[in-house]
N, C-alpha and C positions, 0 to 999 in steps of 0.2 A: 395094127396097120400103121404104115408110115407114109407120109405125104410130103412132097417137095413142091416148090415153085421154081420153074427153070426156063431157060431158053438155050438154044443150041449155040455152042461157042463160035461156030463159023458164020453166024448171022446175028450180030448183036441188035439188029433192028427188028428181029422177029418178035412177035407178040408173046409175052410170057404165058406159060400154061401150068396148070396144076397137074401133078403126076403122082401115081402110086409107085413107091419105091420098094422093090423086092429083089434081093440077090444082085445088087449093083446094076439092076435094070430098072428103067423108069417107064411106066405105062401111061401115056398122056391121057389127060381128062380135059380136052380142049374147051369145053363149055365154061370152065372157070379158070381164073388166073391164079387164085390162091385160096386157102382154106376158109377165111372169113367170108368171102363172097359165097362159097358153097353153103356155109352155115346160115347166112342171112337169107338165102333162097330156100331154106328148109330142106336142102338135099340130104339124102341118106348116104353117109359116107361109105357104109358097107355096100350099098347097091352101086355106087359110083366105082368102088374098087372092083366089084365083080364084073361090071361092064368093061372096065379098063383092061382087066386080065385077058379078056377075049380078043383084044385088039393088038396093035403093034407095040413094040417096046424100043427104047433107045438106051445105049450104054450110058451109065452115070458119068463116065469119064468124058463123054462128048458134050456134056451140058454144063452151063454156068448156073449155079444155084443162087436164087434170090431169097428174100425173106418169105417163109412159107405162109405167113399171116400178115395182112395189112389191116390191123384192127381199127374199128370205128372209134375206140377209146382205149386208154391204158391207165392203169393205176399201179403204183409200186408201193409195196408194203414193207413193214419192219417186223419180220416174223422170226428171225434168228437172233435171240437175245445175246448170244456170244459176240456177235458183230457189234451190237450196241455197247456192250461192256468194253470191248477192245478199243472202240473209237472214243470212249469217254471213261478212261481208267479211274476207278474209285467212285464213280457215280452211276446210278441206275434208277430211273424214275419208275416206281412201282405201277404207274398207270399203263406201262407196256404190257402188264399182265391182265389188264382189264379190257383192252380192245387193241386190235392190230392197226396201229397208225399207218396212214398212207398219204401219198401226194398224187395228184393227177399229172401224168407225164404227157409228153408230146408225141402223139401217135403219127404225126407227120414227119417225125425224125427217125422212123424205123429204117434201118439198113440191113442188108443181107450178109450172108456168111463170107462172101468174097469181096465185099466192098472195103475200101480203105476207110480208116477212122480219122477224121479231121480233128485236130486240137481246136477247141473253141477260141474265138478271137480274144486275145489278151490273157489267156490262161497260161500260168507258169507251173501249176501243180496238177497235172492230168493223171487220171486214175481209171482203173477198170473196177467193176463190181460183178462178181460171178453169182448169178441167180438162176432160178427156174421160174416158169410161169404157168398158170392154168389158163385155158382158153374156154370160154363159155360156148356151149352148143346151142343154146336157145335163150330167148328173152326171159328175164326174171324181174319181178318187182317185189320188194320187201320179203325175200325168201327166208325160210328157216335154214339153219345149217344143213339139215338133211336134204332139203330141196336143192340147195346150192351144190352139194357134193354130187347129186345125181345129174346135174346139168353140166358138169365138166366134160367137154368133148375130148380133151387131151392136153398135152404139155409140150413145151419146147424150152431151149435155153433162152435166157434173158440176160443180156450184158448191158449194164447201166454204165455208160461212159460218163465220167464225172470230172468237172472242173472244180477242184476242191477250193481254190482260192476265191473264185467267184461265188461258190456256194456259201462259204463261211462269211463273206462280206455281206451278201444280201440277207442272210438269215439273222443278222444282228438287228434288222428292222422288224422282226417278228413275222415275216412272210417267207415263202420259198419252201424248198429250193425252186428257183426259176431258171435263170440262165446257167446256173451251175449244173443243171441236168437236161438241158434243152437241145443239145447238139446232135446226139446220136444214141440210139438203143438198138443193139443187134438182136434179132430174133432168128432162130434156126439152129442147125442147118435143116432139121427135119421137124415136122409136126408128128407126134406119136400119140395114137389114141389111148385113152385112159386104161383100157383093159390090158394093154401090154405091160403096164407097171404094177398091176395088182398083186402078182405073185411076190413082189419085193416090198410090200407094204410093211412098215415098221414105225412104231411110235405114232407121231402125227404126220409122218411123211413116208418116205420109202428108203430102203437100205441101198442107196446108190451113191457111189463116190463122186465128188465134185472137185476137180483139180484145175490149176492154172499155173502157167510159167511165163516168164518174160525173157525173151532171147535165150530160151533153153534153160533158164535158172528157175527151179521150182519155187513157187511163192505160196500157193493155196493147196491144202489137202484137207477137204472137209467131207461131210456126208449129209445128204438131205434129211436123214432120220433125226438129226439134231434140231430140227425146226421146232419152234415153240407154239406156233399157231397152225392149225389144220386149215387147208384151203376152203373147206366148207364154212368155217367161221369167218375167214377172210372175206369170202364172197357175200355171206349173209350181212356182215358189217358194212361192206361197200354198197350193198343194195338196200340198206335200211331206209325205207321211206322214199326210194327212188327206183328208176328203171335201169336195168343193165341190158345191153343188146347182145344178140348172138354175135360171136366173134370177138367180143371184148377180151382183153388180156389183163391179168392181174399178176404182177410180179411178187415173188416171195420175199424180196429184200435179200441182202447179201449173206451168204453162208459165212460162218465163223472163219476168220482168216482169209476171207475172199476178196480183199482189196489191199492196195498199198497203204492206205491211210491207217488201217489197223496195225500193220507192222511198223509203221513210222511212229505211231503213238505209243506202242508197247515196247519199243526198242528192239524189235526182233531183227535177227541177222538176215531175214529174208528181204528186208528193205534195202535196196541199193540205189534209190533215187526214183523220181517221178518219170512217167512215160515221156519219151522224146520222139521226134520224127525219125522214122527208120526202125523203131522198135517193133518186134513181132510178139504178139500175145497169143499164146495157145491156151484154149479153154475146153474142158471136157466134162461131161456128165454122163455117167454110165446109162446106156439104153437110149439116151437122147441124142448123142453124137458129139462131134469134135469140131471146134472152130479154130482157125488160125488167121489172125487179122493184123494188118500192118498200120501203124500210126503214121500220119502224114501231117505236114504243116497245115494250119488252118487259114481262114480268111482274115483280112486285116481288121483291126479294132478301130472303128471310126469314133472320134471324140464327140461328146454331146455338148449342147449348149447348156448354160447354167440353169438350175432349177429355182433360182432366187426369184 
């Protein structure tokens, strides 16, 4: 099953609604706005879908898509070791093979598939990161990897928009990333239930191509199956000794070759500069859908007083 969050294009003030997507038609599920709310209410997605099919439908072309998930929390992990090696040529900390490192991201900065992407204040080296994410279907506390896998409700694209200069500056202090990853994360365009991906399972992920281009120029050509940590392990580690909520999102980290920084660091011909206002970034993961987003000017950077 595939779900979207949407509102009609001719009425931007309309309350967004959850919908079941089938054959370019959306069957509204008006009692929920998006997937995380339905999961938090312990709603059965299959039952919601069955009820929606018996009702009215709207053409997808008449709708503006929003983020299908507004998660109560987000974590972004480092599960593709090729990405780590490309970003840090010649070095690789073996601790990446012991646990899937992550940072806690800003769930209030989630944007949808049709939203513009603002460059963060003061950023000069703006980047995208092509990822996927797992969405928890129920609350978990200190789960085993097997329990964690069974609790995955589904997946969607996760685009981590990154201010590289801000990120590198703040991480010299031993914390972060903070403002370097704080401005926007795209989720969407669809939430796809876990069962739809199972026939493509391969390695620790799925045999699904992950591609991105900037202004029509190909940059990323990766595959989810190259992931080095299974989402069951990722969720088990994130939930170790703590509670994870229904609807929480856990990002995979960037697929190998899935950002401009990798190509800049490795001297790849795919790097032609950092993202600028007016650039269009197209991102695609098989079965999960396609995004096309435009980069725009950000807000002003206000100077701070001295910390002395």
